[in-house]
N, C-alpha and C positions, 0 to 999 in steps of 0.2 A: 394695377402701378406697378410700373419693374423697378425691382432694388438695384440700385447702383451698387458692386463689389469695389470696396479698396486693396488692390493688391499691393500689396509693399515689395517694390522693386529698386534695389537700392542703386545710386548712380555708381560705381563701381563695377557692378555687374552689367551692366546698361551699354558701357564704355565699352568692358570687356567681348559682350556678346554681338557688339558692331564689328572690334576690331576681328575677331575669331572669326565673324561670318563673312568678313571682309577677308580676310586671309584664306579662307574655304575658298571661298568662290573663283577669287585667283589664284590658287594652288591646282584645283578643280580644273578650271579653263587652261592651263599650261598643261598638265598631265594631257588632258587631250588632245591638246593640240603638238604637242611634243611627238604622244602617240600617233596621231594621224600621219604626221608630219613626217617621223620614222619608217611604220608601215609602209606609205607610198613610194618612199625612197628606196626601200624595201624591194618593193614590187618592181620598178623600176631596173629595181639592180639584176636583180635575179631573171627578171626580161632579157636585158643585155646580154648577160650570163650566158643564158640560150642560144639566145641569138650569135654570139661570137662563135661558143664552143661548133656549134650545128655548120655554121656556114667553114670554120676550117675542115672541118670532117667532109663535106661537101665538096670543097675544093681538093682534099688527095685522094677520094674516090674515084673522081671523074674516071681518070687514064686504066684502073685499075677496070674498070665498068666496062669501058671500053673495050681492054684488051681479053677481058673475060678472066681478070686476074684473082682469084676468087680469097688466095692465101694473102696476096695480097689488101684485099679490105678486109681482111679478118684482122689482117694484123695490123693497121688502121685504124680498126673498134677496138682492139683488146690495149691499144698504145691511148687510146684517146681517154677510155675509161679509166687507168692507170692513173692517168694523169691528175682526175679529181675524184675524188672520194664520193661525193655526193651524187655522180651521177649513176643512178639505179640501172640502167639498160641505154642499148643504141642500137638499133637497129637500120637496114636499106630495103627500102621496097622498089619498084619496077614499076613502071608509069601504072601497071595493071593491077598493084597491088600484091604482090605477089612479096614473101621477103626469100632477098637476094643473100643476105647477112646477117648475123647477129653478133651478140656477144655471147660467149660458151657457157657463162654461167648461170643463166637463166630459161625459163622456156616463156617463147609469145605467146599468149593466148591471141583468138580471134577477137575477144571481147575490145582488145586492147588497140588493137590493129586498127578496126572500126571508129576509135576513140576520137582519132582526130586524123587528118587529111589536111595536105596544101589548098589551099586557095588557087585564084587565076594566077600563078607565078609566082605566089609569094608567100611566106611562112607562117603559119599560126600557131597561138600559142592557145592550151587549154590547162586546166586544173582538173585531174581525176583522182578518182579515189581507188587505187590497186587492192583488190582484197587479199591478192595472193604473195601481196608482196608483204617483209615485217615494218616496211617504212609505209605507210598507208596513202599521205599525200606528197601526191610528184605534178611534177609542174613538166608537161609534155609542150615539145614543139615536133610542130612539120617543116622541114625546109627542105625547098625544093632542089635539085639536082643538076645543073644547067638547065633551069627555066622548067625543070618538071620533065625534060626532052627524056632521062636518064631515070626519070623515079625521084624520089626522096629519102631527107633523111628525118629516121627519128629519135628523138632525146630523149630521155625523161632523168630530170635532177630533183634529189629528194629535197622538200620541205622541210622535214622534220627535224633535221639536224637544224640547218641554216635557222630554222625560227627557233629552236634551243638557244644556240650563240644571241641569238635577237633579244630575246627575253632577257639573257641572264645581264646583258647588257642594259637590257629597260630596267630591270628591276634595283638595279645599281642607279641608274638613274634616275627611278622615286624615288629608292632609299635617299639621295642626295637631297631630291625635291622635296620630300618628307620630313626631312634634319631643317631645310628652312625652313619650314610652315610651323616646326615648332617651336626653333628657334624666334621667328615670328610672333608665333603667339605670347611666346614668354616676353617677348618685347614689347608684343600690345597690352599685354597685363600690367607690365612693368609701366608703362608709362600709366595705365588707366590709375594705379596705384600713384603715381604721382600728381595727377590730378584731383584723384576724390580724396587723398587724405588731410590736406588743410581743408577743403568742405567737409569733410566728416568733424574735424574738429571743432571745428565753426559750429555746426550742429551740434555737437556733445554740450558744448559751451556753452549755449547757445540753450540746450535743456537744463541744464543745470544750474543757469539764471537765479535767483532765489531773491526778490526785493527783500524780503527781510535780512537777509545776511550778506549781499552785496559788497557791504562796504567793510566787510572783515574780512573777504575771502581774495583770494588773487585768482583772478580769473584772464590772466592775461595767456595769451599763445603763445606760446616760444614756436622760433625757429626750430624747421625738422635740423636735424645734425649733417642729414646726407647732401644738403644742396651745399652743404661746407667744403671747398677745397682748400688744401693749405691756406694762405689767409683771404681767401678770394669764398665772398660769396652769391650766389647767381641766383637774382631776382626775376621774376616772371610775373603774369599780370594775377596768381592767386596769391603771391605775396603783398599784392597789394591789398587784395581783398580781406586779407587774413590782421594787416596792419588797419584798414578803416574800420575792420570789426570791434580791434584794440579799441580805435579812438572811438569808437558806438561804448564800447563797455566803460571806459576813462568817465566820459559825460553823462552817462548814465549813473555812473558810482557817486558821481555832484551833482544829480539831479535829486539823485535819493536821498543822498544827506542833506539837501535845502530842503525837500521834499521833510523828511523828517524835523528837523529845526522849524518851518510855518507850521506842521501838524504839532508840534508841543507848544507853539504859540496860541494857535487855535483852540489847545484843549485849555491853557492858563485863561485868555480873552473868553470863552464861556464860558467857564468856571467862575469869571470874577460878574460875568454877564450872571450867573445863578446869585450868587451872592446877592445881588443889587437886588434882584427880587426878593430874595429871601431877609430883605435887611429891616422892613416894616414890621414883617412876622416876627422877626428876633427881637425889635425892637419892645415889641408887646411884650414877649416871651418873659424880658427882661428887666421892664417894665413894675410888671404887677412883684415878684419878689423884691425889688426894690422902696415899692410902697408897704409893702410887711415889714422892712427892717428901718424905714424911717417914722413908721408907726410904733413899732416895740424900742426903737431909742427915745423917740417925744414921753412914752412911757416909765421907762429907763428914769430920765431926768426930771420927769414929775415925783415920781417915788423911790427913790436911790436906797434907802433903807428897808424897803417889802423885799424881802431876799426870796422871801418863794416867786413872787413876782417875776424879779429878776432872772431867779432860771429859768421859769415857763417861759419868761421873750429873750432871753440869751437861745436856749433850744431854739426858737421860731427865725431869729437871725441867720442862725448857726444850717439852720437849714437853707434858708433865702438865698445866702450867700453859697449853698455848695451848689446847690441850681443856677445859680448866675453862671458860677465856675463852670458848671458840664455844658451849658449853652455855647458860652466863651468859647472853651476849648473845641467843642463840633464843629464852631465854621471858622476857627485859626488850624482845625487841624484839615477840614475841607478846601480852605483859600490857600492853604501852604502849595507852592511848586513842586513838584515832586516825581524822581526820576521814574521809571515802571521796575516795581522792585516786589517777583513774584516771591508768596508766600503760603502758607495754608493756612486757607480761612474758610469759614463759614461762612455760607450764602445769606444765610436765613441770620446773621446777625447784621450782615451789610445792610439787608434791606433795610431791618429794624432802625437801623442808625438813620439812613434817607430816609424813610418816614415820618422819622422824629424831627430833620429840619424844615420838612413842608407841613407840619402839623396845624402850626398855627392856619395856614391857609385852609389844610382842608375841616378845620372846625368852623373859620371866620363864612366859608360855603358850604358846608353843613355836607359834607361829603364823607358819605358810606366808607369806609376800608374793608374788604373782606379777606383773609387769608388762610389758605388750606396750604399747606404742608406736610408734606406726606411721606418723606424718609429725611430722616440725618444726610449730609453728605459733606466732602469737603475736597475746594478746588486750586490747584496752585494758581493763585491769583495776585492782582494789585488792589488793597483794599481802598486805596484813594479815589484809582479811576473806573473800578466797576459801582463805588457808591457816588461816581458822577454821572453816570451812564443810568443808574437806578432814578437819581434826581432830576434829570432830564427828563427821560420821561413819566415820571411823577407830576412835575409841572407842566409837558404837557396834556396829560390825560386831566389835569385841573384845567386850563384853559381850554381845552377843546368841551369840557364840562361846563365853565360859562358863556363859554360861543354858545350852546345847547341849549342854556336858559334866558339867555336873552328874546326867546320864543315862543318860551313856555317860564313864567318864574316863579312857578309851585313844583318847576322839575328838579326828581330826588337823583344827582351824582351819587354815583357809584361804583369804586375801583375795585376790581378784584386782584391777586395774585396768589397766583399757584404755581408750588416747586413739585418737580417728579422725578423722578430717575426711570432713566429707560437706556439699555445698549450699554453703560458706562459714562454716560451724556446725563448733566444738572440740566433739564428744561424749565425755565422760569417763564410763566406768562402774566405780563400785566396787563388787563380789559379794563377797557373803561366802556360808557353808556353816552360817552358825551356826541360830539355834532361828526364826528368821523370824517374821513378824507375822500375827496371828488377825486374823481378815477381817474380825471384828464391828469392831474399830477401825482397819481401814484408811484408812478417810475421817477418823479424827482425829488423825491420827500430827502434823498440821502446826500443829494448836492451840497457842494459850500455855498453856503451865503442865500440857499433857497428859502422862504419864509412867506407864507401865509399872513402873520402878525400884522400890528400897525406901524408903520417908522418908530422909532424909541424903542421899541416891544419885544423886538428880538432881532439874536447876531444870524440865523439863520446857520449853524455851526452843532446845533446840539446832538441834532441826527447826526450830520456828518462824524462828529467826533465819536458819540458814540457807536456808530459802524465800525469806525477805526480802532477804538481800544478791544472791542468785542474780538473784532478779525486777530488783533494782535495776540491775543489769549487764546487762540487758535480754535475760536469758536464760529457763530453765525447769526447774527441779528435781522427777523425778517417780519414779516406783522400783517393783516388781514385787518379789513375796513371795507364798513360799506357805509358810505354816507347818509346821515344823517338815523347812522343808527347805533355805531360805535366803533370803537379800532381796538385790536389786541397785537400787541408787542410780543414778539418770541424771542428769547435768548438762548442759547445751547450750546454750552459749556465742557469742557471734559471735567471727570469727574476724578480724580488720583486716590481716593483708597469709598469704600464707605463703612457703616458702621452699623450694628443690632440696633434696632430702635426702642426706647421705654416708651414710658408712659409721659414722664416729662419733655421727651422729645415732640410731641407729638400737637400740633394748635390744627387740627379738623377741621373746619366750616366755622371755625370763630371769629366773631363781630366786636368787634369791640369799641371802645368811646377815646379819641384822642388825647383830649383831656388829662386820660390815667397814664399816658406815655412818662 
């Protein structure tokens, strides 16, 4: 199976590459067309020059050839050569190919004579390489004198000098084109910058958006200064995109604020629902010490003079009122609406407080709780909110055990609590052997208002609120469940520091009776 490779290619470089490619292609085509045009013009111009010069010489030497005035022929040839420095040689051939006259500064080799000849009464131009000349490339023309009846003029023009001048002119032209290309590339890069800078700003802002801090940060994208000239600001479609993005951020900020208000309301709603669930147990917890207080007061009324008895019952009354005060204080602390206040706490303390709140239900349904705490650790957390998370999970475990007990009345329910430290994290395992969670609903249990309980027995907010609280603490709440076997919830929270263990801190594999809590 082939793996796709993702290559990061920013939009700026895409625009720039396309612009550079277009400019280079356009420049290359222009250079090619320009060079071809100039070269063709050069060819035509030099051919025209050869024809004009040779025709003039052919006309001037007709009379000297007829009258066999060799001196006049030489004179005409020398005069023609002096008039144009690009002329390498001139010589006159009779109609049999013999030299009649030539310029005096060169020797005409036989190969040069045979290199070119006139056609049927017309001129002929050829490019030849003359190895015995300092200038190698020569454009040679054979031009007929009197339609070839008197012979022909052979004239050679040196191309290298002309080509050198042409090359210099072409170089200047190429440099000018190259300058235009550079300016065009710079303009393309600047244009790419203008297009991509707002998009990059949007991308950067979108990357930095954090829903936890969006209500406190200013994420608005400011207008770029380079678009403002005097008192005018030039807007385009990208500015419209930035404006829409700013509006979206503002809406997102308002929605997050509203979501947080709703979440706080959900937390309080679920807390009140939990208090309703605990009410019967709390009443039982208070009723027992109240009965003891009532019994002690009756004894005091019957025998007010028995000092030893009075002292005994007053101590019992004091112990009962202290217990009631602790129970009521725990309930008040839990029910009070509090902001998330992070402080240094020990999770063991919060776990034990949460177990105390459900102790009546655990005793009522004969559920064994096992604690295994292998390290002492401290968290930066909100006591009240973590207590609500643990309470929700304990109540869910109790309900799951009772649901399984419907199928087997003799079933022994168990809840295991295990705490471990690993890689700077506090990992809390809460495991029960209840009915478990069906596979088809496992993806929905953290959704708000999702519940499998009967109408009136659950808000469907417990796990949703718990998940949100743990997330706000920088942690993670997950679970493993097999229907018919049980469920394990795993809470992972960051540790702020650890301390050495001592014997009093360790409660390993300890089973305890909740009546003693």
